[in-house]
C-alpha positions, 0 to 999 in steps of 0.5 A: 500827912494826908496822902494828896489826890492824885494830879496831873504831872505839873510844868516843872522840869521832871525826871521819872527814874527809868529803874529795871528789875527793881523792886518791881511788883509781880505782874499779877494782871496775867500769872499764868507765865508762872503757873499752870492753868491746872493749878491756878484753877485748883486754886481757884477752886479753893479761894474764889469759889468757896461761899458760892459753893456752901451755898447748896447747904441752906439755899433749897432749904430756904426755898422751900422753909423760910418765911416766904417758903413754898409748897414742896410739890412736884411743879414748884421743885422744878419750878425753882430748880429751872429757876436755879439753872438759869440764874446761874447760866445768866448771873455768874456764867454769862454776866460776871464770868464772861462779861464783867470779867472783861472789864478789869482794871490792870487785870484787877477787879472788884468794885473798888477797882471798878470805882477808880476806872470810872473816875477814869472815864468820867469828868471830875466835876461831873454831876454823874462821876459824884452819882456813880462814885457814890454808888458804888461806894455804897456798893462797897459798904454792903460788902461788909454786912455780907461779910459779917453774914457769910461765916454765920449762916455758913458755918451754923448751916453746916454744924446743924447736920448734927441734928439730923444725925441725931437729936442730941447734938442740937444743944452744942449747935451754936457752942460748936459754931461759935468755936468755930468762927472764934478760932478762925478769926484767932489765926488771922494774925498768923496768916493763912499761907500754910493753909491756904495750900490746902484750900484748893484740894480740900475744895475740890474734894468738897466740890466732887462730893456735891456732883456725887451726891446730886448724880445719885439721887439723878440717876435714881430720878432722871425727871427732874432733869426737864427743870431745864426748860425756862418753860417751868420757871414761868409756869412756877411764877404764873401758879404762885404769883406774889409768893413765887415772886418772893421765892426769888429772894431765897433762890438768889442764894445759890449766887452768893459769892459771885462777886469773889469772882471779879474780886479775885481775878487778879489773884489768879487770873481770868482763865483759871477762874473762868476754867474752874467754873465751866469745868468743875464747879457749875457742873458739880453746883447743878449735879447737887441742886438738881439732886437735891429736886428729885429727892424733894419730888419722890419726898416731900418731908426731905425738904426740911434739910434736903442737903443733908438728907441725901447723905447716907446715914452712915456718911452724915458725921463725915459729912459735917466735918467736911461741910465745915471745914469748906464753910471755913474756907468760905469764910476766910475767903471774904474775911480775906476780902474784907481785909483787902477792899479795907486796904483800897479804900484806905489809899483811896482815900475813903477810910483812915490809915489803919494798923495793917500787918502783912502775913507773908513775905512772899504774897502781897495780898496777905494781909491783917487788918486788927480792927476790921478782924475784930469789929468782924467777929463781934458782928458774927457772935452777934448774929449767932446768938440773935438769930440762933439758926441758919434758917433764920440767918437766911432771912437777912441774907441776900439784899446785901448781895444782890444790892451790890451786884446791882451797883456793879452792873451799873459801874461796869456798863459805863465803863464800857461804854467809856472805854470799850466805845460801845454805841448808847443802844448796846450800852443800854440794851445790856445794862436794862439785861442784867439790871433787871435781873438784878433788881429783881432779885434785890425787890424780893429780898426788900422783903426780908429787910423786916425778918433780919434784912435790916442787918447789912444794911445798918451796916451799910449804912453806917460804912457808907457815912464812914467812908463818904465823911471820911473823903469829904473831911479830907478834901475839905483840909487839903483845901483848907491847908492849900489856902493856908500854905505860903506859896513856894516860890517865893518861898525859895526866892527868900532862902537864897537871898537871905540864905539861914544857916544850913546844918548837915544831913536831908530833911524830908518834909511830907506834904499834901500840898506839893505847891506850898510850903509845908508847915513843919518847914516854917514851924522848923525854920521859925523855932530851930532857925536852921535848915538841912543841907538837902530839903525835900517836899515829899508828896505821896498820891495814890493813883486809879490803877491797882499796881505802880511799876518801879519805874513810874514809882518816883518822879523828882524836880531840882527847885535849887539850893539844895531843894528837892520836890519828890513825888511817890506814886503808888496804886491802890494795892500797892503797899506804901514804903517811903524808905524803900522809895526813896532807894530809887532815887539812887539811880537819878543821883538822889541818895538817902542815907537813913541815918542821917535822914530826917522826916518832919511830919505835921500833926494836924490838930483838927477843930470842928467849926460850922465854917461851910463844909460839912455839917457838924456832926460830920466834922466831928465824926471826920475829927474823931476818925483822924485821931483813932487813924493809925500814924503816918509813920507806921503806914509809910514804914518810916523808922520811927527814930527818924521822925519828928512831928511838929503841931499844927491846928486847923479849923474845918 
């Protein structure tokens, strides 16, 4: 059984069960009611800013040492610092923190939430909607490529500090990095609830250390503060021209992790994320970048690794340890984000069902998806062994980040036009401004494709193909089921006119076509010649909101002769649990005893054919994805000893 697409309520009499204080989802859109601003801001510092907070380890080093590195002269250093300063202000502060975080889906952010909003403000059959959803899906697919590179480059760059302490450590950098990364992925099954409590305080120490190190260098060489003037960035481009443009491909490394501000909005709320950014994270980052710049102005050789060159010799090993912990935290945030976006994609119908384990009884968002976990680890190990150094990895980093940023900008302005009713001139001016910045960074990073940028693009293309194939395949499957289904009303009339033998108990038939007779019901009646006392036709629908409250969870419609239609509504961040949802029906007078309830599921055998629909290779891919997806029994938390599966063969 597949989740049916969200649909408008039918014309039958419906009763929405009004239930208060039962199974109510947490109000993630307003966490300030439960915790103070300071506590949430510290938590946001630990989770949201891990990625962008570890960028000082490698960003400026890559500017001056990468494939398109520039000479660390006085004017070039000030020009790069000016670019970093204004990029952080325009892209992160203005675009994400101030503007895009306002485009929330009932408190939730991220590109999947934006896709749901876009579907809400555009017509179902419009070409524009299809184009925008495709752009959003490709942006989401690029996230996985970014998610594989981030842990690899972050941990490698931290451990490489051992080489600064003594060259004797160089042969051990890769083994130590791999050991840290493998250990990180091994503990995912156990969850991060206990470790997560330490994230905030540790990252506070990290950012305080970043700011302190930078401030010391700035005090010694205060002339570096001239770089706040945008004229230094302008002069940098005039002097370096094409080389200066290519330098943007490394400058963008200072922005990696900006998407996390938006994606994690639902966990902490807008105000704590904004307070943490403007009150602590942004000043610490700017101090550190300007401190690195001050050091390079007065010692050009420091450009080889300006971050660790700022650290006193006695503090190198402690700094390597702190940096390694910080990069592990940053990696954890990316891994959790991959689990979250996968879960949302499954709910929205873009990926097949997978095994999803909940690692915390209290935190609904803490999940573990084994397939994603081991796939990411395999890719990360391949990257570390293939690229060997953080500098080479940085050559592959950035194109996925900038691609996702551009997609987010386009989708966000469609939403502000559709929901906020901005005028066309204001919408176009705003989108043109931000999109021109995104595309400048993306174009500069496009030069990295031959140096390794092909990797995140390849990952994105593969994931995009899988998601679009699954979505299209489900639509074709739903159409085939609808065409072949027997109309429900004549069937019920026939049952009333010629009643079969009724046996005690309740039978629940899961169906994606609520207006038709489920195949499992027909097979059961044909083979067993009986019906249960109560027969329930159950459809699960996913709506384009993150959470559906308990009061709107269940819709029931009595069909007569002890037949009932039940529709269960979930948001794309809800956890489907059919027995739990059916318990709500007791308030409306329809009670389920699980010991006397049987769940009938159709096990479809899909056959790829040349019938018009999808290309044959995509149909075969869809069939394989369906075959390897987890069962509806596990996904919907149905007791396995109450499930009966009946087969059906469907040609695509």
